[in-house]
Backbone as a printed PyTorch tensor [residue, N CA C, xyz], in Angstrom:
tensor([[[  4.1780, -12.8470, -16.2480],
         [  5.0960, -13.7160, -15.6870],
         [  4.7200, -15.4850, -15.4920]],

        [[  5.9010, -15.5270, -16.3760],
         [  5.9330, -17.1080, -16.7920],
         [  5.8060, -17.9790, -15.1010]],

        [[  5.4010, -19.1870, -14.8620],
         [  4.9760, -20.1740, -13.4100],
         [  6.3040, -20.9970, -14.1410]],

        [[  7.9290, -20.7400, -13.4570],
         [  8.4550, -21.7940, -13.0340],
         [  8.8030, -22.7190, -12.3090]],

        [[  8.6690, -23.9680, -12.8230],
         [  8.7200, -25.1880, -11.7810],
         [  9.4760, -25.0910, -10.9760]],

        [[  9.2080, -25.9340, -10.0480],
         [  9.9850, -25.6220,  -8.6620],
         [ 11.4110, -26.2890,  -8.6860]],

        [[ 12.4460, -25.8510,  -8.4930],
         [ 13.6800, -25.8100,  -8.2290],
         [ 14.3320, -25.8020,  -7.3360]],

        [[ 15.0940, -26.7350,  -6.2530],
         [ 15.2140, -26.5310,  -5.3370],
         [ 16.7510, -25.3750,  -5.0920]],

        [[ 17.7730, -25.7420,  -6.5180],
         [ 19.0960, -25.2290,  -6.7790],
         [ 18.6050, -24.0870,  -6.8610]],

        [[ 17.6510, -23.7890,  -7.7470],
         [ 16.9280, -22.1370,  -8.2920],
         [ 16.9340, -21.0050,  -7.5820]],

        [[ 15.5510, -22.1920,  -6.7260],
         [ 14.8030, -21.6450,  -5.4800],
         [ 15.6730, -21.2960,  -4.0980]],

        [[ 16.9670, -21.9920,  -3.8160],
         [ 17.7660, -21.4530,  -3.0370],
         [ 18.5310, -20.2540,  -3.9110]],

        [[ 19.2300, -20.5090,  -4.5420],
         [ 20.0450, -18.9640,  -5.2270],
         [ 19.0380, -18.0070,  -4.9870]],

        [[ 17.8190, -17.4970,  -5.6280],
         [ 17.1260, -16.9480,  -5.7960],
         [ 16.2080, -16.1610,  -4.4250]],

        [[ 15.9490, -17.0340,  -3.7170],
         [ 15.5230, -16.6910,  -2.4040],
         [ 16.7590, -16.1870,  -1.3930]],

        [[ 18.0670, -16.4260,  -1.5820],
         [ 18.9750, -15.9540,  -0.7000],
         [ 19.2830, -14.5140,  -1.4040]],

        [[ 19.1670, -14.3720,  -2.1720],
         [ 19.4590, -13.4490,  -2.9200],
         [ 17.8030, -12.2670,  -2.9570]],

        [[ 16.8020, -12.3910,  -3.0310],
         [ 16.0250, -11.8470,  -2.6870],
         [ 15.7980, -11.3290,  -0.9740]],

        [[ 15.7460, -12.5930,  -0.0650],
         [ 16.2500, -12.3470,   0.9230],
         [ 16.7500, -11.2200,   1.3890]],

        [[ 18.0290, -11.2230,   0.6740],
         [ 19.0620,  -9.9910,   0.9870],
         [ 19.1140,  -8.5840,   0.1360]],

        [[ 17.9620,  -8.8520,  -0.8130],
         [ 17.9490,  -7.6260,  -1.4460],
         [ 16.4750,  -6.8410,  -0.3890]],

        [[ 15.9490,  -7.4960,  -0.1910],
         [ 14.6140,  -7.3550,   1.0420],
         [ 14.7920,  -6.2860,   2.3060]],

        [[ 16.1210,  -7.4960,   3.4090],
         [ 16.2590,  -7.2570,   4.1050],
         [ 17.5950,  -6.0650,   4.2740]],

        [[ 18.2870,  -5.8910,   3.0490],
         [ 18.7690,  -4.6050,   2.3990],
         [ 17.9950,  -2.8790,   2.6210]],

        [[ 16.7440,  -3.5870,   2.2810],
         [ 15.7030,  -2.3110,   2.1170],
         [ 15.3710,  -1.3800,   3.2080]],

        [[ 15.0410,  -2.4940,   4.0670],
         [ 14.6330,  -2.2280,   5.6170],
         [ 15.8210,  -2.2880,   6.5330]],

        [[ 17.0510,  -2.0800,   6.3430],
         [ 18.2680,  -2.0360,   7.2000],
         [ 18.9270,  -3.3070,   7.1920]],

        [[ 20.2620,  -2.8300,   7.2720],
         [ 21.4380,  -4.2210,   6.8690],
         [ 21.8900,  -4.7920,   8.2840]],

        [[ 21.3900,  -3.9600,   9.2510],
         [ 22.3110,  -4.6920,  10.4530],
         [ 20.6190,  -5.0430,  11.4250]],

        [[ 21.6000,  -6.0490,  12.4010],
         [ 20.3900,  -5.9940,  13.4140],
         [ 20.0500,  -4.7300,  14.2370]],

        [[ 18.9230,  -3.8830,  14.3560],
         [ 18.9710,  -2.9890,  15.2520],
         [ 19.2170,  -3.1420,  16.6930]],

        [[ 19.5170,  -4.3370,  17.0100],
         [ 20.0130,  -5.0970,  18.5100],
         [ 21.5010,  -4.8740,  18.6860]],

        [[ 21.7980,  -6.0550,  18.4270],
         [ 23.3450,  -5.9910,  18.4280],
         [ 24.4440,  -5.6270,  17.2730]],

        [[ 23.6270,  -5.1550,  16.4170],
         [ 24.2150,  -4.4450,  15.2900],
         [ 24.7860,  -5.7350,  14.2460]],

        [[ 24.1940,  -7.6100,  14.2710],
         [ 25.0740,  -8.0650,  13.6920],
         [ 24.6960,  -8.3540,  12.3050]],

        [[ 25.5230,  -9.2350,  11.3580],
         [ 25.0930,  -8.7540,  10.0310],
         [ 24.8480, -10.1790,   9.1030]],

        [[ 24.7880, -11.2940,  10.0610],
         [ 23.9070, -11.9430,   9.2100],
         [ 23.0420, -12.6240,  10.1400]],

        [[ 22.7320, -13.7220,   9.1020],
         [ 21.0140, -14.7130,   9.6660],
         [ 20.2240, -13.3480,  10.1260]],

        [[ 19.8150, -12.5370,   8.9600],
         [ 18.7820, -11.4820,   9.3240],
         [ 17.4630, -11.5520,   8.7910]],

        [[ 16.4430, -10.6810,   9.6640],
         [ 14.9690, -11.2880,   9.1370],
         [ 14.5500, -10.3120,   9.7640]],

        [[ 13.0890, -10.2730,   9.1450],
         [ 12.5520,  -8.5350,   9.2640],
         [ 11.3040,  -9.1570,  10.6650]],

        [[ 11.2400,  -8.4040,  11.5160],
         [ 10.5190,  -8.3760,  12.2920],
         [  9.0760,  -7.2520,  13.0440]],

        [[  8.3660,  -7.2690,  12.9600],
         [  7.3090,  -6.7910,  13.0660],
         [  7.0850,  -6.0920,  14.5110]],

        [[  7.5950,  -5.0250,  14.4570],
         [  7.6050,  -4.3820,  16.4760],
         [  6.0900,  -4.5850,  16.9740]],

        [[  5.5100,  -4.9580,  16.2300],
         [  4.0720,  -5.0180,  17.3350],
         [  3.4190,  -6.0500,  17.3500]],

        [[  4.5160,  -7.7080,  16.7640],
         [  4.2800,  -8.7450,  17.0870],
         [  2.7420,  -8.8880,  16.0410]],

        [[  2.8930,  -8.1120,  15.3780],
         [  1.6510,  -8.3910,  13.7250],
         [  1.1290,  -8.6990,  12.7250]],

        [[  2.8580,  -9.7970,  12.3070],
         [  3.1140, -10.1510,  11.4610],
         [  2.1880, -10.9740,  10.3240]],

        [[  0.7720, -11.5700,  11.4420],
         [ -0.0260, -12.3630,  11.1080],
         [ -0.8970, -11.3610,  10.5260]],

        [[ -1.5860, -10.9650,  10.8420],
         [ -2.2900, -10.0210,  10.7830],
         [ -1.6600,  -9.3650,   9.6060]],

        [[ -0.7580,  -8.7440,   9.5120],
         [ -0.3990,  -7.9430,   8.1320],
         [ -0.2810,  -9.1180,   7.0160]],

        [[  0.1830, -10.0400,   7.1620],
         [  0.4410, -10.9340,   5.9430],
         [ -1.4930, -10.8820,   5.5000]],

        [[ -2.1950, -11.2060,   6.4300],
         [ -3.1280, -11.8670,   5.6120],
         [ -4.0500,  -9.9490,   5.1860]],

        [[ -3.5760,  -9.0740,   5.5380],
         [ -4.1510,  -7.4780,   5.1230],
         [ -3.6210,  -7.9500,   3.5790]],

        [[ -2.7850,  -8.4560,   3.6920],
         [ -2.1230,  -8.5120,   1.8450],
         [ -2.6360,  -9.3550,   1.1120]],

        [[ -3.5140, -10.4810,   1.5420],
         [ -4.4000, -11.0730,   0.7120],
         [ -3.3660, -12.7820,   0.6950]],

        [[ -2.8800, -12.6860,   2.0540],
         [ -2.6750, -14.5710,   2.4190],
         [ -1.6560, -14.5690,   4.0330]],

        [[ -1.6190, -15.1970,   3.8180],
         [ -0.8990, -15.6370,   5.1850],
         [  0.7790, -15.9250,   3.8360]],

        [[  1.3230, -14.9670,   3.7630],
         [  2.6550, -15.2990,   3.2000],
         [  3.8910, -15.3940,   4.0330]],

        [[  4.9310, -16.4530,   3.7460],
         [  5.7070, -16.9070,   4.6280],
         [  7.2670, -16.6380,   3.9810]],

        [[  8.2250, -16.7620,   4.5040],
         [  9.5090, -17.2880,   3.8120],
         [  9.5950, -16.0100,   2.3870]],

        [[ 10.2060, -17.1120,   1.2920],
         [ 10.3890, -16.6050,  -0.2300],
         [  8.9900, -15.5580,  -0.5220]],

        [[  7.7110, -16.3720,  -0.0740],
         [  6.6930, -15.8750,  -0.6520],
         [  6.5050, -14.4080,   0.0470]],

        [[  6.5170, -14.3860,   1.1550],
         [  6.1860, -13.3090,   1.7950],
         [  7.2940, -12.0610,   1.3050]],

        [[  8.8140, -12.0850,   1.0250],
         [  9.6030, -11.6610,   0.6400],
         [  9.7180, -11.0010,  -0.4950]],

        [[  9.1410, -11.8590,  -2.0110],
         [  8.4040, -11.9630,  -3.2240],
         [  7.0650, -10.0340,  -2.8060]],

        [[  5.9750, -10.5970,  -2.1930],
         [  5.0780, -10.1430,  -2.2050],
         [  5.6570,  -8.3580,  -1.5770]],

        [[  6.9520,  -8.7680,  -0.9190],
         [  7.3600,  -7.2410,  -0.2840],
         [  7.7270,  -6.3480,  -1.4440]],

        [[  8.3860,  -6.9750,  -1.9620],
         [  9.2360,  -6.4500,  -3.4810],
         [  8.0690,  -5.8520,  -4.4790]],

        [[  7.2890,  -6.9750,  -4.6930],
         [  6.0800,  -6.8930,  -6.2220],
         [  5.3930,  -5.3150,  -4.9320]],

        [[  4.9050,  -4.8670,  -3.8370],
         [  4.4920,  -3.9610,  -3.1310],
         [  5.3890,  -2.7770,  -2.8790]],

        [[  6.3400,  -2.8460,  -3.6120],
         [  7.2730,  -1.8290,  -3.2070],
         [  8.4420,  -1.2220,  -2.0550]],

        [[  8.1290,  -2.3240,  -1.1580],
         [  8.7420,  -2.4160,   0.1940],
         [  7.6510,  -1.0280,   1.0700]],

        [[  6.6180,  -1.5240,   1.2810],
         [  6.2900,  -0.8200,   2.2540],
         [  6.3790,  -0.3580,   3.5550]],

        [[  6.4240,   0.5770,   3.8450],
         [  6.5650,   1.2860,   5.2200],
         [  4.7370,   2.0570,   5.6230]],

        [[  4.2750,   0.4240,   6.7180],
         [  3.2290,   0.8900,   7.0440],
         [  3.4860,   1.3910,   8.5250]],

        [[  2.2570,   1.8910,   9.0510],
         [  2.7430,   2.7620,  10.5520],
         [  2.1990,   1.3730,  11.2930]],

        [[  1.1010,   1.4410,  10.9890],
         [  0.0940,   0.0130,  11.6100],
         [  1.1960,  -1.2960,  11.5100]],

        [[  1.8060,  -1.8550,  10.2620],
         [  2.7510,  -2.7120,  10.8650],
         [  4.1200,  -2.6130,  10.7190]],

        [[  4.9100,  -1.9410,  11.2770],
         [  6.3610,  -1.4000,  11.7130],
         [  7.3490,  -2.7010,  11.4780]],

        [[  7.9710,  -2.4200,  10.4820],
         [  9.5850,  -3.5290,  10.5550],
         [ 10.7530,  -3.2520,  10.7770]],

        [[ 11.2430,  -3.9500,  11.5030],
         [ 12.7800,  -4.0280,  11.8140],
         [ 13.7710,  -5.2700,  11.5570]],

        [[ 15.1310,  -5.1180,  11.2270],
         [ 16.0720,  -6.1030,  10.8800],
         [ 16.2320,  -6.5670,  12.1590]],

        [[ 16.1610,  -7.6070,  12.2980],
         [ 16.8550,  -8.3790,  13.7670],
         [ 17.6480,  -9.6680,  12.7720]],

        [[ 18.7120,  -9.6210,  14.1840],
         [ 19.7210, -10.9180,  13.7880],
         [ 18.1440, -12.2740,  14.1530]],

        [[ 18.7890, -13.4980,  13.6650],
         [ 17.5370, -14.4110,  14.3790],
         [ 17.9140, -15.1910,  15.6020]],

        [[ 19.3550, -14.5960,  15.7560],
         [ 19.2460, -14.6210,  17.6120],
         [ 18.7470, -13.9900,  18.5560]],

        [[ 18.4420, -12.5690,  17.8230],
         [ 17.4680, -11.1870,  18.8680],
         [ 16.4090, -11.6620,  18.5230]],

        [[ 16.0210, -11.6280,  17.3820],
         [ 14.7020, -12.3160,  16.8700],
         [ 14.0770, -13.3540,  17.6470]],

        [[ 15.0790, -14.6550,  18.1610],
         [ 14.0040, -15.5430,  19.1000],
         [ 13.6990, -15.0180,  20.2040]],

        [[ 15.1270, -14.0670,  20.8550],
         [ 15.6450, -13.7710,  22.1860],
         [ 13.6840, -12.8060,  22.4270]],

        [[ 13.3560, -12.0250,  21.6260],
         [ 12.6540, -11.2130,  21.9360],
         [ 10.9360, -11.8660,  21.5890]],

        [[ 10.8570, -12.4660,  20.6250],
         [  9.9730, -13.5830,  20.7390],
         [  9.5040, -14.1480,  21.9510]],

        [[ 10.7130, -15.2340,  22.3120],
         [ 10.2370, -15.7570,  23.8220],
         [ 10.1750, -14.7840,  25.0050]],

        [[ 10.6900, -13.0650,  25.2370],
         [ 10.4280, -12.5360,  25.7880],
         [  8.8480, -12.0780,  25.8650]],

        [[  8.3400, -11.7970,  24.9060],
         [  6.8080, -11.3160,  24.2210],
         [  6.1580, -12.1080,  24.5520]],

        [[  6.3140, -13.7430,  24.4120],
         [  5.1400, -14.9300,  24.8020],
         [  5.8080, -15.0640,  26.1640]],

        [[  6.1470, -14.7350,  27.1480],
         [  6.3780, -14.8510,  28.7540],
         [  5.4620, -13.9300,  28.7670]],

        [[  5.9490, -12.7070,  28.7520],
         [  4.7100, -11.7410,  29.0490],
         [  3.3760, -11.4200,  29.0490]],

        [[  3.2250, -12.0030,  27.6920],
         [  1.3670, -12.6180,  27.4600],
         [  1.1430, -13.5620,  28.3290]],

        [[  2.2550, -14.5430,  28.3140],
         [  1.7770, -15.8360,  29.4180],
         [  1.4160, -14.9450,  31.1600]],

        [[  2.2690, -13.9890,  31.2290],
         [  1.8510, -13.7010,  32.4980],
         [  0.9530, -12.5130,  32.6820]],

        [[  0.7570, -12.1780,  31.5940],
         [ -0.4820, -10.9850,  32.0230],
         [ -1.7120, -12.4040,  32.1180]],

        [[ -1.7590, -13.2220,  31.2380],
         [ -3.2790, -14.3930,  31.2200],
         [ -3.0300, -14.7400,  32.3130]],

        [[ -2.4430, -15.2230,  32.8420],
         [ -2.3110, -15.7530,  33.9490],
         [ -3.0930, -15.0720,  35.4510]],

        [[ -2.5510, -13.7220,  35.0840],
         [ -3.6070, -13.0080,  36.1850],
         [ -4.9620, -12.5200,  35.8700]],

        [[ -5.1090, -12.9030,  34.2570],
         [ -5.9920, -13.0790,  34.3350],
         [ -7.6280, -13.4520,  34.6060]],

        [[ -7.3050, -15.0730,  34.6910],
         [ -8.1350, -16.4390,  34.9460],
         [ -7.5810, -16.5870,  36.0630]]])
């Protein structure tokens, strides 16, 4: 595959379509609120960084979606993913951080 020079207009359109394709594969609506807009993938075990490293790099954004498509949209029990809207995704991570901080404060 020939490498295409970076073109922000092309990439924005391509990224939007790619993200839509990947999100549709894992679920078309937010698993918490049922929303259909501003969707993203969430690692339910909060181990996304570990998962990306296992796949060969710290992929993010468009590169991550390209990698998932190339791998045939893997469903790995060690790295389960669900679809969440940005609002629910942010709330979930904020709640997780609070729990980790609370646990850490008890250890020290």
